[in-house]
PQR file of N, CA, C, O and H, with PARSE charges and radii, in Angstrom:
ATOM      1  N   MET A   1     -10.841  -6.426  17.500 -0.4000 1.5000
ATOM      2  CA  MET A   1     -11.727  -6.081  18.540 -0.0000 2.0000
ATOM      3  C   MET A   1     -12.974  -6.680  18.335  0.5500 1.7000
ATOM      4  O   MET A   1     -13.591  -6.309  17.336 -0.5500 1.4000
ATOM      5  N   GLN A   2     -13.520  -7.586  19.115 -0.4000 1.5000
ATOM      6  CA  GLN A   2     -14.765  -8.278  19.006 -0.0000 2.0000
ATOM      7  C   GLN A   2     -15.664  -7.794  20.104  0.5500 1.7000
ATOM      8  O   GLN A   2     -15.294  -7.708  21.275 -0.5500 1.4000
ATOM      9  H   GLN A   2     -13.019  -7.887  19.926  0.4000 1.0000
ATOM     10  N   VAL A   3     -17.017  -7.442  19.619 -0.4000 1.5000
ATOM     11  CA  VAL A   3     -17.983  -7.120  20.648 -0.0000 2.0000
ATOM     12  C   VAL A   3     -18.997  -8.192  20.742  0.5500 1.7000
ATOM     13  O   VAL A   3     -19.507  -8.647  19.718 -0.5500 1.4000
ATOM     14  H   VAL A   3     -17.318  -7.512  18.668  0.4000 1.0000
ATOM     15  N   ASP A   4     -19.349  -8.662  22.044 -0.4000 1.5000
ATOM     16  CA  ASP A   4     -20.397  -9.712  22.136 -0.0000 2.0000
ATOM     17  C   ASP A   4     -21.672  -9.263  21.364  0.5500 1.7000
ATOM     18  O   ASP A   4     -22.133  -8.122  21.393 -0.5500 1.4000
ATOM     19  H   ASP A   4     -18.936  -8.292  22.876  0.4000 1.0000
ATOM     20  N   GLY A   5     -22.166 -10.292  20.688 -0.4000 1.5000
ATOM     21  CA  GLY A   5     -23.501 -10.077  19.964 -0.0000 2.0000
ATOM     22  C   GLY A   5     -23.314  -9.447  18.681  0.5500 1.7000
ATOM     23  O   GLY A   5     -24.336  -9.207  18.038 -0.5500 1.4000
ATOM     24  H   GLY A   5     -21.792 -11.219  20.665  0.4000 1.0000
ATOM     25  N   LYS A   6     -22.143  -9.122  18.169 -0.4000 1.5000
ATOM     26  CA  LYS A   6     -21.898  -8.494  16.965 -0.0000 2.0000
ATOM     27  C   LYS A   6     -21.273  -9.644  16.040  0.5500 1.7000
ATOM     28  O   LYS A   6     -20.495 -10.489  16.483 -0.5500 1.4000
ATOM     29  H   LYS A   6     -21.313  -9.317  18.692  0.4000 1.0000
ATOM     30  N   THR A   7     -21.708  -9.582  14.681 -0.4000 1.5000
ATOM     31  CA  THR A   7     -21.169 -10.529  13.748 -0.0000 2.0000
ATOM     32  C   THR A   7     -19.891 -10.055  13.059  0.5500 1.7000
ATOM     33  O   THR A   7     -19.176 -10.889  12.502 -0.5500 1.4000
ATOM     34  H   THR A   7     -22.340  -8.895  14.322  0.4000 1.0000
ATOM     35  N   LYS A   8     -19.587  -8.847  13.067 -0.4000 1.5000
ATOM     36  CA  LYS A   8     -18.449  -8.300  12.547 -0.0000 2.0000
ATOM     37  C   LYS A   8     -17.227  -7.950  13.528  0.5500 1.7000
ATOM     38  O   LYS A   8     -17.508  -7.679  14.695 -0.5500 1.4000
ATOM     39  H   LYS A   8     -20.168  -8.170  13.520  0.4000 1.0000
ATOM     40  N   VAL A   9     -15.971  -7.941  13.142 -0.4000 1.5000
ATOM     41  CA  VAL A   9     -15.011  -7.685  14.007 -0.0000 2.0000
ATOM     42  C   VAL A   9     -14.195  -6.424  13.463  0.5500 1.7000
ATOM     43  O   VAL A   9     -13.985  -6.276  12.259 -0.5500 1.4000
ATOM     44  H   VAL A   9     -15.743  -8.161  12.194  0.4000 1.0000
ATOM     45  N   ALA A  10     -13.780  -5.585  14.372 -0.4000 1.5000
ATOM     46  CA  ALA A  10     -13.075  -4.412  13.966 -0.0000 2.0000
ATOM     47  C   ALA A  10     -11.534  -4.615  14.084  0.5500 1.7000
ATOM     48  O   ALA A  10     -11.146  -5.226  15.079 -0.5500 1.4000
ATOM     49  H   ALA A  10     -13.952  -5.705  15.350  0.4000 1.0000
ATOM     50  N   VAL A  11     -10.695  -4.213  13.267 -0.4000 1.5000
ATOM     51  CA  VAL A  11      -9.294  -4.514  13.469 -0.0000 2.0000
ATOM     52  C   VAL A  11      -8.683  -2.962  13.653  0.5500 1.7000
ATOM     53  O   VAL A  11      -9.015  -2.012  12.945 -0.5500 1.4000
ATOM     54  H   VAL A  11     -11.011  -3.716  12.459  0.4000 1.0000
ATOM     55  N   THR A  12      -7.850  -2.917  14.605 -0.4000 1.5000
ATOM     56  CA  THR A  12      -7.170  -1.715  14.866 -0.0000 2.0000
ATOM     57  C   THR A  12      -5.644  -1.879  14.716  0.5500 1.7000
ATOM     58  O   THR A  12      -5.139  -2.939  15.087 -0.5500 1.4000
ATOM     59  H   THR A  12      -7.580  -3.689  15.180  0.4000 1.0000
ATOM     60  N   PHE A  13      -4.868  -0.890  14.192 -0.4000 1.5000
ATOM     61  CA  PHE A  13      -3.464  -1.015  14.139 -0.0000 2.0000
ATOM     62  C   PHE A  13      -2.788   0.432  14.234  0.5500 1.7000
ATOM     63  O   PHE A  13      -3.381   1.476  13.961 -0.5500 1.4000
ATOM     64  H   PHE A  13      -5.278  -0.029  13.891  0.4000 1.0000
ATOM     65  N   ASP A  14      -1.583   0.351  14.622 -0.4000 1.5000
ATOM     66  CA  ASP A  14      -0.786   1.630  14.635 -0.0000 2.0000
ATOM     67  C   ASP A  14      -0.378   1.839  13.249  0.5500 1.7000
ATOM     68  O   ASP A  14       0.202   0.924  12.664 -0.5500 1.4000
ATOM     69  H   ASP A  14      -1.101  -0.497  14.845  0.4000 1.0000
ATOM     70  N   PRO A  15      -0.627   2.986  12.641 -0.5600 1.5000
ATOM     71  CA  PRO A  15      -0.243   3.258  11.279  0.2800 2.0000
ATOM     72  C   PRO A  15       1.250   3.214  10.988  0.5500 1.7000
ATOM     73  O   PRO A  15       1.686   2.824   9.905 -0.5500 1.4000
ATOM     74  N   LEU A  16       2.029   3.634  12.007 -0.4000 1.5000
ATOM     75  CA  LEU A  16       3.518   3.503  11.854 -0.0000 2.0000
ATOM     76  C   LEU A  16       3.900   2.101  11.875  0.5500 1.7000
ATOM     77  O   LEU A  16       4.763   1.773  11.060 -0.5500 1.4000
ATOM     78  H   LEU A  16       1.674   3.951  12.887  0.4000 1.0000
ATOM     79  N   ASP A  17       3.418   1.194  12.662 -0.4000 1.5000
ATOM     80  CA  ASP A  17       3.695  -0.230  12.536 -0.0000 2.0000
ATOM     81  C   ASP A  17       3.387  -0.777  11.317  0.5500 1.7000
ATOM     82  O   ASP A  17       4.187  -1.560  10.804 -0.5500 1.4000
ATOM     83  H   ASP A  17       2.718   1.460  13.324  0.4000 1.0000
ATOM     84  N   LEU A  18       2.257  -0.467  10.713 -0.4000 1.5000
ATOM     85  CA  LEU A  18       1.734  -0.991   9.443 -0.0000 2.0000
ATOM     86  C   LEU A  18       2.756  -0.477   8.290  0.5500 1.7000
ATOM     87  O   LEU A  18       3.159  -1.217   7.392 -0.5500 1.4000
ATOM     88  H   LEU A  18       1.607   0.169  11.130  0.4000 1.0000
ATOM     89  N   LEU A  19       3.125   0.892   8.431 -0.4000 1.5000
ATOM     90  CA  LEU A  19       4.037   1.322   7.352 -0.0000 2.0000
ATOM     91  C   LEU A  19       5.359   0.609   7.328  0.5500 1.7000
ATOM     92  O   LEU A  19       5.894   0.255   6.277 -0.5500 1.4000
ATOM     93  H   LEU A  19       2.798   1.493   9.161  0.4000 1.0000
ATOM     94  N   ASN A  20       5.876   0.405   8.543 -0.4000 1.5000
ATOM     95  CA  ASN A  20       7.144  -0.310   8.660 -0.0000 2.0000
ATOM     96  C   ASN A  20       7.058  -1.698   8.198  0.5500 1.7000
ATOM     97  O   ASN A  20       8.053  -2.240   7.715 -0.5500 1.4000
ATOM     98  H   ASN A  20       5.442   0.692   9.397  0.4000 1.0000
ATOM     99  N   PHE A  21       5.891  -2.338   8.318 -0.4000 1.5000
ATOM    100  CA  PHE A  21       5.622  -3.763   7.886 -0.0000 2.0000
ATOM    101  C   PHE A  21       5.596  -3.697   6.290  0.5500 1.7000
ATOM    102  O   PHE A  21       6.295  -4.490   5.659 -0.5500 1.4000
ATOM    103  H   PHE A  21       5.083  -1.898   8.710  0.4000 1.0000
ATOM    104  N   ILE A  22       4.846  -2.816   5.669 -0.4000 1.5000
ATOM    105  CA  ILE A  22       4.623  -2.855   4.170 -0.0000 2.0000
ATOM    106  C   ILE A  22       5.853  -2.228   3.461  0.5500 1.7000
ATOM    107  O   ILE A  22       6.097  -2.601   2.313 -0.5500 1.4000
ATOM    108  H   ILE A  22       4.278  -2.172   6.182  0.4000 1.0000
ATOM    109  N   LYS A  23       6.606  -1.352   4.027 -0.4000 1.5000
ATOM    110  CA  LYS A  23       7.748  -0.807   3.324 -0.0000 2.0000
ATOM    111  C   LYS A  23       8.717  -1.699   2.835  0.5500 1.7000
ATOM    112  O   LYS A  23       9.389  -1.470   1.829 -0.5500 1.4000
ATOM    113  H   LYS A  23       6.408  -1.049   4.959  0.4000 1.0000
ATOM    114  N   GLN A  24       8.819  -2.887   3.643 -0.4000 1.5000
ATOM    115  CA  GLN A  24       9.876  -3.922   3.304 -0.0000 2.0000
ATOM    116  C   GLN A  24       9.494  -4.684   1.985  0.5500 1.7000
ATOM    117  O   GLN A  24      10.331  -5.413   1.452 -0.5500 1.4000
ATOM    118  H   GLN A  24       8.273  -3.073   4.460  0.4000 1.0000
ATOM    119  N   ASP A  25       8.226  -4.521   1.448 -0.4000 1.5000
ATOM    120  CA  ASP A  25       7.863  -5.256   0.333 -0.0000 2.0000
ATOM    121  C   ASP A  25       7.719  -4.372  -0.897  0.5500 1.7000
ATOM    122  O   ASP A  25       7.420  -4.867  -1.984 -0.5500 1.4000
ATOM    123  H   ASP A  25       7.546  -3.929   1.881  0.4000 1.0000
ATOM    124  N   PHE A  26       7.931  -3.048  -0.734 -0.4000 1.5000
ATOM    125  CA  PHE A  26       7.878  -2.181  -1.991 -0.0000 2.0000
ATOM    126  C   PHE A  26       9.004  -2.372  -2.966  0.5500 1.7000
ATOM    127  O   PHE A  26       8.770  -2.287  -4.172 -0.5500 1.4000
ATOM    128  H   PHE A  26       8.173  -2.646   0.149  0.4000 1.0000
ATOM    129  N   MET A  27      10.263  -2.635  -2.501 -0.4000 1.5000
ATOM    130  CA  MET A  27      11.296  -2.882  -3.367 -0.0000 2.0000
ATOM    131  C   MET A  27      10.993  -4.161  -4.251  0.5500 1.7000
ATOM    132  O   MET A  27      10.975  -4.079  -5.479 -0.5500 1.4000
ATOM    133  H   MET A  27      10.453  -2.704  -1.522  0.4000 1.0000
ATOM    134  N   PRO A  28      10.769  -5.283  -3.611 -0.5600 1.5000
ATOM    135  CA  PRO A  28      10.409  -6.438  -4.345  0.2800 2.0000
ATOM    136  C   PRO A  28       9.208  -6.277  -5.344  0.5500 1.7000
ATOM    137  O   PRO A  28       9.197  -6.764  -6.474 -0.5500 1.4000
ATOM    138  N   MET A  29       8.197  -5.531  -4.785 -0.4000 1.5000
ATOM    139  CA  MET A  29       7.020  -5.380  -5.710 -0.0000 2.0000
ATOM    140  C   MET A  29       7.503  -4.471  -6.856  0.5500 1.7000
ATOM    141  O   MET A  29       7.011  -4.696  -7.961 -0.5500 1.4000
ATOM    142  H   MET A  29       8.206  -5.135  -3.867  0.4000 1.0000
ATOM    143  N   ASN A  30       8.350  -3.530  -6.748 -0.4000 1.5000
ATOM    144  CA  ASN A  30       8.753  -2.687  -7.799 -0.0000 2.0000
ATOM    145  C   ASN A  30       9.602  -3.483  -8.825  0.5500 1.7000
ATOM    146  O   ASN A  30       9.496  -3.309 -10.039 -0.5500 1.4000
ATOM    147  H   ASN A  30       8.750  -3.347  -5.850  0.4000 1.0000
ATOM    148  N   LEU A  31      10.372  -4.285  -8.304 -0.4000 1.5000
ATOM    149  CA  LEU A  31      11.272  -5.270  -9.166 -0.0000 2.0000
ATOM    150  C   LEU A  31      10.374  -6.139  -9.977  0.5500 1.7000
ATOM    151  O   LEU A  31      10.548  -6.280 -11.187 -0.5500 1.4000
ATOM    152  H   LEU A  31      10.459  -4.426  -7.318  0.4000 1.0000
ATOM    153  N   MET A  32       9.432  -6.711  -9.329 -0.4000 1.5000
ATOM    154  CA  MET A  32       8.369  -7.660 -10.138 -0.0000 2.0000
ATOM    155  C   MET A  32       7.660  -6.812 -11.223  0.5500 1.7000
ATOM    156  O   MET A  32       7.439  -7.247 -12.353 -0.5500 1.4000
ATOM    157  H   MET A  32       9.290  -6.596  -8.346  0.4000 1.0000
ATOM    158  N   CYS A  33       7.333  -5.626 -10.819 -0.4000 1.5000
ATOM    159  CA  CYS A  33       6.662  -4.792 -11.867 -0.0000 2.0000
ATOM    160  C   CYS A  33       7.521  -4.480 -13.059  0.5500 1.7000
ATOM    161  O   CYS A  33       7.122  -4.543 -14.222 -0.5500 1.4000
ATOM    162  H   CYS A  33       7.512  -5.273  -9.901  0.4000 1.0000
ATOM    163  N   ASP A  34       8.819  -4.113 -12.655 -0.4000 1.5000
ATOM    164  CA  ASP A  34       9.761  -3.794 -13.758 -0.0000 2.0000
ATOM    165  C   ASP A  34       9.971  -5.012 -14.613  0.5500 1.7000
ATOM    166  O   ASP A  34      10.053  -4.885 -15.835 -0.5500 1.4000
ATOM    167  H   ASP A  34       9.143  -4.061 -11.710  0.4000 1.0000
ATOM    168  N   ARG A  35      10.064  -6.211 -14.017 -0.4000 1.5000
ATOM    169  CA  ARG A  35      10.292  -7.534 -14.872 -0.0000 2.0000
ATOM    170  C   ARG A  35       9.064  -7.670 -15.678  0.5500 1.7000
ATOM    171  O   ARG A  35       9.196  -8.168 -16.796 -0.5500 1.4000
ATOM    172  H   ARG A  35       9.997  -6.314 -13.025  0.4000 1.0000
ATOM    173  N   ALA A  36       7.822  -7.285 -15.265 -0.4000 1.5000
ATOM    174  CA  ALA A  36       6.627  -7.486 -16.026 -0.0000 2.0000
ATOM    175  C   ALA A  36       6.407  -6.368 -17.089  0.5500 1.7000
ATOM    176  O   ALA A  36       5.411  -6.295 -17.810 -0.5500 1.4000
ATOM    177  H   ALA A  36       7.715  -6.880 -14.357  0.4000 1.0000
ATOM    178  N   GLU A  37       7.485  -5.486 -17.095 -0.4000 1.5000
ATOM    179  CA  GLU A  37       7.524  -4.363 -18.005 -0.0000 2.0000
ATOM    180  C   GLU A  37       6.288  -3.500 -17.872  0.5500 1.7000
ATOM    181  O   GLU A  37       5.743  -3.071 -18.889 -0.5500 1.4000
ATOM    182  H   GLU A  37       8.293  -5.545 -16.510  0.4000 1.0000
ATOM    183  N   MET A  38       5.805  -3.216 -16.622 -0.4000 1.5000
ATOM    184  CA  MET A  38       4.791  -2.327 -16.248 -0.0000 2.0000
ATOM    185  C   MET A  38       5.334  -0.808 -16.476  0.5500 1.7000
ATOM    186  O   MET A  38       6.499  -0.493 -16.232 -0.5500 1.4000
ATOM    187  H   MET A  38       6.248  -3.565 -15.796  0.4000 1.0000
ATOM    188  N   PHE A  39       4.482  -0.024 -16.907 -0.4000 1.5000
ATOM    189  CA  PHE A  39       4.887   1.405 -16.967 -0.0000 2.0000
ATOM    190  C   PHE A  39       4.988   1.907 -15.500  0.5500 1.7000
ATOM    191  O   PHE A  39       4.322   1.469 -14.562 -0.5500 1.4000
ATOM    192  H   PHE A  39       3.536  -0.280 -17.106  0.4000 1.0000
ATOM    193  N   GLU A  40       5.927   2.902 -15.442 -0.4000 1.5000
ATOM    194  CA  GLU A  40       6.217   3.545 -14.157 -0.0000 2.0000
ATOM    195  C   GLU A  40       4.942   4.113 -13.488  0.5500 1.7000
ATOM    196  O   GLU A  40       4.775   4.110 -12.268 -0.5500 1.4000
ATOM    197  H   GLU A  40       6.468   3.258 -16.204  0.4000 1.0000
ATOM    198  N   ARG A  41       4.052   4.602 -14.391 -0.4000 1.5000
ATOM    199  CA  ARG A  41       2.776   5.205 -13.953 -0.0000 2.0000
ATOM    200  C   ARG A  41       1.909   4.187 -13.196  0.5500 1.7000
ATOM    201  O   ARG A  41       1.267   4.457 -12.182 -0.5500 1.4000
ATOM    202  H   ARG A  41       4.187   4.604 -15.382  0.4000 1.0000
ATOM    203  N   ARG A  42       1.961   2.965 -13.811 -0.4000 1.5000
ATOM    204  CA  ARG A  42       1.055   1.864 -13.116 -0.0000 2.0000
ATOM    205  C   ARG A  42       1.652   1.398 -11.861  0.5500 1.7000
ATOM    206  O   ARG A  42       0.924   1.071 -10.924 -0.5500 1.4000
ATOM    207  H   ARG A  42       2.483   2.746 -14.636  0.4000 1.0000
ATOM    208  N   ILE A  43       3.018   1.344 -11.776 -0.4000 1.5000
ATOM    209  CA  ILE A  43       3.739   0.971 -10.534 -0.0000 2.0000
ATOM    210  C   ILE A  43       3.307   2.009  -9.451  0.5500 1.7000
ATOM    211  O   ILE A  43       2.907   1.650  -8.344 -0.5500 1.4000
ATOM    212  H   ILE A  43       3.610   1.610 -12.537  0.4000 1.0000
ATOM    213  N   TYR A  44       3.407   3.300  -9.825 -0.4000 1.5000
ATOM    214  CA  TYR A  44       3.085   4.384  -8.899 -0.0000 2.0000
ATOM    215  C   TYR A  44       1.650   4.274  -8.418  0.5500 1.7000
ATOM    216  O   TYR A  44       1.322   4.498  -7.253 -0.5500 1.4000
ATOM    217  H   TYR A  44       3.732   3.591 -10.725  0.4000 1.0000
ATOM    218  N   GLY A  45       0.764   3.896  -9.441 -0.4000 1.5000
ATOM    219  CA  GLY A  45      -0.719   3.895  -9.004 -0.0000 2.0000
ATOM    220  C   GLY A  45      -0.873   2.690  -8.081  0.5500 1.7000
ATOM    221  O   GLY A  45      -1.632   2.793  -7.117 -0.5500 1.4000
ATOM    222  H   GLY A  45       1.031   3.714 -10.388  0.4000 1.0000
ATOM    223  N   ARG A  46      -0.207   1.553  -8.307 -0.4000 1.5000
ATOM    224  CA  ARG A  46      -0.367   0.470  -7.371 -0.0000 2.0000
ATOM    225  C   ARG A  46       0.216   0.740  -5.957  0.5500 1.7000
ATOM    226  O   ARG A  46      -0.368   0.326  -4.956 -0.5500 1.4000
ATOM    227  H   ARG A  46       0.410   1.470  -9.090  0.4000 1.0000
ATOM    228  N   SER A  47       1.336   1.417  -5.892 -0.4000 1.5000
ATOM    229  CA  SER A  47       1.870   1.776  -4.605 -0.0000 2.0000
ATOM    230  C   SER A  47       0.873   2.751  -3.827  0.5500 1.7000
ATOM    231  O   SER A  47       0.661   2.637  -2.620 -0.5500 1.4000
ATOM    232  H   SER A  47       1.811   1.754  -6.706  0.4000 1.0000
ATOM    233  N   LYS A  48       0.283   3.722  -4.640 -0.4000 1.5000
ATOM    234  CA  LYS A  48      -0.649   4.736  -4.059 -0.0000 2.0000
ATOM    235  C   LYS A  48      -1.836   3.956  -3.568  0.5500 1.7000
ATOM    236  O   LYS A  48      -2.381   4.328  -2.529 -0.5500 1.4000
ATOM    237  H   LYS A  48       0.455   3.815  -5.620  0.4000 1.0000
ATOM    238  N   ALA A  49      -2.267   2.955  -4.191 -0.4000 1.5000
ATOM    239  CA  ALA A  49      -3.633   2.294  -3.874 -0.0000 2.0000
ATOM    240  C   ALA A  49      -3.262   1.526  -2.546  0.5500 1.7000
ATOM    241  O   ALA A  49      -4.093   1.478  -1.639 -0.5500 1.4000
ATOM    242  H   ALA A  49      -1.824   2.652  -5.035  0.4000 1.0000
ATOM    243  N   VAL A  50      -2.164   0.991  -2.432 -0.4000 1.5000
ATOM    244  CA  VAL A  50      -1.887   0.250  -1.107 -0.0000 2.0000
ATOM    245  C   VAL A  50      -1.934   1.218   0.083  0.5500 1.7000
ATOM    246  O   VAL A  50      -2.525   0.901   1.116 -0.5500 1.4000
ATOM    247  H   VAL A  50      -1.489   1.030  -3.169  0.4000 1.0000
ATOM    248  N   PHE A  51      -1.310   2.400  -0.059 -0.4000 1.5000
ATOM    249  CA  PHE A  51      -1.307   3.328   0.948 -0.0000 2.0000
ATOM    250  C   PHE A  51      -2.719   3.823   1.243  0.5500 1.7000
ATOM    251  O   PHE A  51      -3.048   3.946   2.423 -0.5500 1.4000
ATOM    252  H   PHE A  51      -0.830   2.658  -0.898  0.4000 1.0000
ATOM    253  N   GLU A  52      -3.630   4.135   0.212 -0.4000 1.5000
ATOM    254  CA  GLU A  52      -4.965   4.517   0.321 -0.0000 2.0000
ATOM    255  C   GLU A  52      -5.811   3.568   0.945  0.5500 1.7000
ATOM    256  O   GLU A  52      -6.742   3.940   1.659 -0.5500 1.4000
ATOM    257  H   GLU A  52      -3.362   4.036  -0.746  0.4000 1.0000
ATOM    258  N   CYS A  53      -5.534   2.233   0.710 -0.4000 1.5000
ATOM    259  CA  CYS A  53      -6.444   1.162   1.247 -0.0000 2.0000
ATOM    260  C   CYS A  53      -6.332   1.190   2.800  0.5500 1.7000
ATOM    261  O   CYS A  53      -7.307   0.954   3.513 -0.5500 1.4000
ATOM    262  H   CYS A  53      -4.778   1.932   0.130  0.4000 1.0000
ATOM    263  N   PHE A  54      -5.100   1.489   3.291 -0.4000 1.5000
ATOM    264  CA  PHE A  54      -4.927   1.529   4.732 -0.0000 2.0000
ATOM    265  C   PHE A  54      -5.078   2.906   5.336  0.5500 1.7000
ATOM    266  O   PHE A  54      -4.823   3.103   6.524 -0.5500 1.4000
ATOM    267  H   PHE A  54      -4.307   1.680   2.712  0.4000 1.0000
ATOM    268  N   GLY A  55      -5.499   3.872   4.510 -0.4000 1.5000
ATOM    269  CA  GLY A  55      -5.717   5.224   5.002 -0.0000 2.0000
ATOM    270  C   GLY A  55      -4.319   5.905   5.465  0.5500 1.7000
ATOM    271  O   GLY A  55      -4.326   6.739   6.370 -0.5500 1.4000
ATOM    272  H   GLY A  55      -5.706   3.712   3.545  0.4000 1.0000
ATOM    273  N   LEU A  56      -3.161   5.534   4.838 -0.4000 1.5000
ATOM    274  CA  LEU A  56      -1.953   6.181   5.086 -0.0000 2.0000
ATOM    275  C   LEU A  56      -1.617   7.245   4.147  0.5500 1.7000
ATOM    276  O   LEU A  56      -2.016   7.154   2.986 -0.5500 1.4000
ATOM    277  H   LEU A  56      -3.156   4.856   4.103  0.4000 1.0000
ATOM    278  N   PRO A  57      -0.908   8.267   4.538 -0.5600 1.5000
ATOM    279  CA  PRO A  57      -0.576   9.462   3.587  0.2800 2.0000
ATOM    280  C   PRO A  57       0.375   8.942   2.535  0.5500 1.7000
ATOM    281  O   PRO A  57       1.231   8.086   2.758 -0.5500 1.4000
ATOM    282  N   PHE A  58       0.151   9.549   1.326 -0.4000 1.5000
ATOM    283  CA  PHE A  58       1.005   9.200   0.163 -0.0000 2.0000
ATOM    284  C   PHE A  58       1.279  10.491  -0.567  0.5500 1.7000
ATOM    285  O   PHE A  58       0.411  11.095  -1.197 -0.5500 1.4000
ATOM    286  H   PHE A  58      -0.544  10.244   1.145  0.4000 1.0000
ATOM    287  N   ASP A  59       2.558  10.889  -0.444 -0.4000 1.5000
ATOM    288  CA  ASP A  59       2.777  12.259  -1.004 -0.0000 2.0000
ATOM    289  C   ASP A  59       3.951  12.153  -2.043  0.5500 1.7000
ATOM    290  O   ASP A  59       4.647  13.132  -2.311 -0.5500 1.4000
ATOM    291  H   ASP A  59       3.262  10.398   0.068  0.4000 1.0000
ATOM    292  N   ALA A  60       4.138  10.931  -2.611 -0.4000 1.5000
ATOM    293  CA  ALA A  60       5.245  10.771  -3.559 -0.0000 2.0000
ATOM    294  C   ALA A  60       4.690  11.509  -4.886  0.5500 1.7000
ATOM    295  O   ALA A  60       3.491  11.507  -5.166 -0.5500 1.4000
ATOM    296  H   ALA A  60       3.572  10.135  -2.393  0.4000 1.0000
ATOM    297  N   GLU A  61       5.605  12.092  -5.618 -0.4000 1.5000
ATOM    298  CA  GLU A  61       5.228  12.683  -6.889 -0.0000 2.0000
ATOM    299  C   GLU A  61       5.143  11.701  -7.894  0.5500 1.7000
ATOM    300  O   GLU A  61       5.986  10.806  -7.958 -0.5500 1.4000
ATOM    301  H   GLU A  61       6.579  12.093  -5.391  0.4000 1.0000
ATOM    302  N   PRO A  62       4.103  11.793  -8.770 -0.5600 1.5000
ATOM    303  CA  PRO A  62       3.903  10.903  -9.879  0.2800 2.0000
ATOM    304  C   PRO A  62       5.078  10.939 -10.803  0.5500 1.7000
ATOM    305  O   PRO A  62       5.718  11.987 -10.888 -0.5500 1.4000
ATOM    306  N   PRO A  63       5.425   9.876 -11.513 -0.5600 1.5000
ATOM    307  CA  PRO A  63       6.471   9.859 -12.542  0.2800 2.0000
ATOM    308  C   PRO A  63       6.044  10.684 -13.634  0.5500 1.7000
ATOM    309  O   PRO A  63       4.851  10.888 -13.855 -0.5500 1.4000
ATOM    310  N   ALA A  64       7.079  11.224 -14.408 -0.4000 1.5000
ATOM    311  CA  ALA A  64       6.831  11.953 -15.660 -0.0000 2.0000
ATOM    312  C   ALA A  64       5.991  11.085 -16.598  0.5500 1.7000
ATOM    313  O   ALA A  64       6.034   9.857 -16.522 -0.5500 1.4000
ATOM    314  H   ALA A  64       8.048  11.058 -14.229  0.4000 1.0000
ATOM    315  N   PRO A  65       5.219  11.742 -17.494 -0.5600 1.5000
ATOM    316  CA  PRO A  65       4.530  11.033 -18.567  0.2800 2.0000
ATOM    317  C   PRO A  65       5.501  10.250 -19.408  0.5500 1.7000
ATOM    318  O   PRO A  65       6.638  10.682 -19.594 -0.5500 1.4000
ATOM    319  N   GLU A  66       5.078   9.076 -19.935 -0.4000 1.5000
ATOM    320  CA  GLU A  66       5.945   8.291 -20.822 -0.0000 2.0000
ATOM    321  C   GLU A  66       5.862   8.668 -22.149  0.5500 1.7000
ATOM    322  O   GLU A  66       6.539   8.089 -22.999 -0.5500 1.4000
ATOM    323  H   GLU A  66       4.154   8.725 -19.784  0.4000 1.0000
TER
END
């Protein structure tokens, strides 16, 4: 959304549409992280950060300590 006279633009989105869009990429992201031998805790943190970046709820339980 752009307002005349303003230099910044606001982006609006339906959270459910965004969630449906990004959920398709979590499996490939997790596979890449596994191949890179990342710890489960770091994969969890990366997933959580994506959700928090867009203000989406994230209620998955963290993995057990390694």
